[in-house]
C-alpha positions in Angstrom: 110.6 214.1 13.4 108.2 214.2 10.5 105.6 216.9 9.8 103.0 216.1 7.2 100.8 218.8 5.7 98.6 219.3 2.7 98.8 222.4 0.6 99.6 224.0 -2.8 103.0 225.5 -3.6 102.5 229.0 -4.7 106.0 230.5 -4.7 109.6 229.6 -4.8 112.1 231.0 -2.3 115.0 232.1 -4.6 118.1 233.8 -3.3 119.9 236.7 -5.1 122.1 234.3 -6.9 119.1 232.6 -8.5 119.3 229.4 -6.4 116.1 227.9 -5.0 116.1 227.8 -1.1 112.7 226.4 -0.6 109.0 226.8 -1.4 106.1 228.9 0.0 102.8 227.2 0.4 99.7 229.3 0.3 97.5 227.7 3.0 98.4 224.4 4.7 96.1 222.3 6.8 98.1 220.5 9.5 97.2 217.3 11.4 95.2 219.3 13.9 93.1 220.9 11.2 94.6 224.4 11.6 95.3 226.3 8.4 98.3 228.6 8.1 100.9 229.8 5.5 104.0 227.6 5.4 107.5 228.1 4.2 109.5 224.9 3.6 113.3 225.3 3.3 115.1 222.9 1.0 118.4 222.6 -0.8 116.6 220.9 -3.8 113.0 221.2 -5.0 111.2 218.9 -7.5 108.1 220.4 -9.1 105.6 217.9 -10.5 102.7 220.0 -11.7 100.8 217.5 -13.9 97.9 219.1 -15.7 97.3 221.7 -12.9 99.8 224.3 -14.0 97.6 227.0 -15.5 95.0 224.3 -16.1 91.9 225.1 -18.2 88.7 223.1 -18.5 86.4 223.7 -21.5 82.7 223.3 -21.0 81.0 224.0 -24.3 82.2 227.5 -25.2 83.1 228.3 -21.6 86.7 228.2 -20.4 87.3 227.8 -16.7 90.7 227.8 -14.8 90.7 224.5 -13.0 92.5 221.2 -12.4 90.8 217.8 -12.6 87.7 216.8 -10.6 87.0 220.2 -9.1 90.6 221.0 -8.0 92.1 224.5 -8.6 94.5 225.3 -11.3 98.1 226.2 -10.2 98.1 229.7 -11.8 100.2 231.4 -9.0 102.9 228.8 -9.4 102.9 229.2 -13.2 103.4 232.9 -12.8 106.3 232.3 -10.3 108.0 229.9 -12.7 107.8 232.5 -15.5 109.1 235.2 -13.2 112.2 233.2 -12.3 112.9 232.4 -16.0 111.3 229.1 -16.8 109.4 228.8 -20.1 105.9 227.4 -19.7 103.5 226.1 -22.3 100.3 224.1 -22.7 99.7 220.6 -24.0 96.3 219.5 -25.2 95.2 216.3 -23.4 92.7 215.5 -26.1 90.0 214.3 -23.7 86.8 213.7 -25.8 83.5 215.2 -24.8 81.4 213.0 -22.6 77.7 212.2 -22.9 75.3 210.5 -20.6 74.8 206.9 -21.8 71.1 207.0 -20.9 70.6 209.8 -23.5 71.4 207.4 -26.4 68.9 205.1 -28.0 71.0 202.0 -28.4 68.2 199.7 -29.6 69.2 200.2 -33.3 72.9 199.7 -32.7 74.9 196.5 -33.4 78.1 195.2 -31.9 81.3 196.4 -33.6 84.0 193.8 -34.0 
């Protein structure tokens, strides 16, 4: 049997000896469209957070907690990782600001080779 669900891991299930026993998912939408909290038991857990772990988007002078393309940042998971003893940090992605191409008068520009 295979159960497939979509959700965001928010907490680790850690036993008294400090060993991970599984993950807790905030809200999962199952194949029937129902949403419920979900606990997944596992002997091993691989966490691949990408840029979502305490992700921040800068819009001018405004800072917003977010992932990419409107997704939410994984702030609860970041707090959980710190609580169980992991060090967390931030890496700058270096994404340049974007401008609308139609806002530039390109008539005076030449091809750069």
